[in-house]
C-alpha angles and dihedrals in degrees: 000000000000121000089245093055089049095050094046095045114182090353088072089076090057089066119102106270091245090055089050088056091044092056094046101085152270099048135169129181144166130206150130128278105217091201136011116185140164146188133278120327093247087071092061096093087058090051091049089054088049091066089070091058095042086240113107138000138197099232119108133181151117131275094019118172113241140185133190131195124185114194126185114229137175117238127221092269095044095264121147114252133183119211114209117204112183117178127188117196116215099178106290092349121097117202124188139210102184134172143170117221134190138165126267098207094187095056095025095229136114120264109217122195111189126206137019108282089028113258107164135032128205136180109230128205122194127210130186111216127215093259093055094259126130132239125191121191128188118223131175114015136198135193110237118215107173106294092346119094117191120196111236122223113240092253090062097045126104104208117200131211117192122192119188131175142156118247105210096189090054095035090226143109119252125206136182122184123186126179114194138181123204092235104033102034115212111023099172135352142168136181132187151107135272142180128217119245137182119258113269 
């Protein structure tokens, strides 16, 4: 049973059947992001630094090819983990937005470590909406410096909202990701569609 099925409980079965399959791992897909946008230009040095951690990137654009690969792993204490590899293709450049997730069984939420090596941590909550779509919201965040994790004040947090659904008429998955900050507004966002495929 995947960590997402565990954290959603019976609500998992309210998901569209294709989303149930999508969150039963492993999973690979390719698609097109119709729009990738970000915040003010003065943030770009931060995005350039993000390339090193496979976390963020400064490029923006429309109709950007995209791939996602979710791989189940086993953590050092035997816990189930899911590695998220998200690649955006800007011509010959490959940009990443990677994460490693696991289940906090005591609080029944997803633990999300962002970047490689890990740089940020977020608590994630998952909701199943009335139309069978999925919403993921990030909550408390910490800066990760080696073995040290420093809680971030709200004004320094980039809180993400992920909305995912299956478009039956188009036979495709739809996703919209928005990362916002209370002072800056939108820091990073992308929106597009993708289709599952078998591993090569």
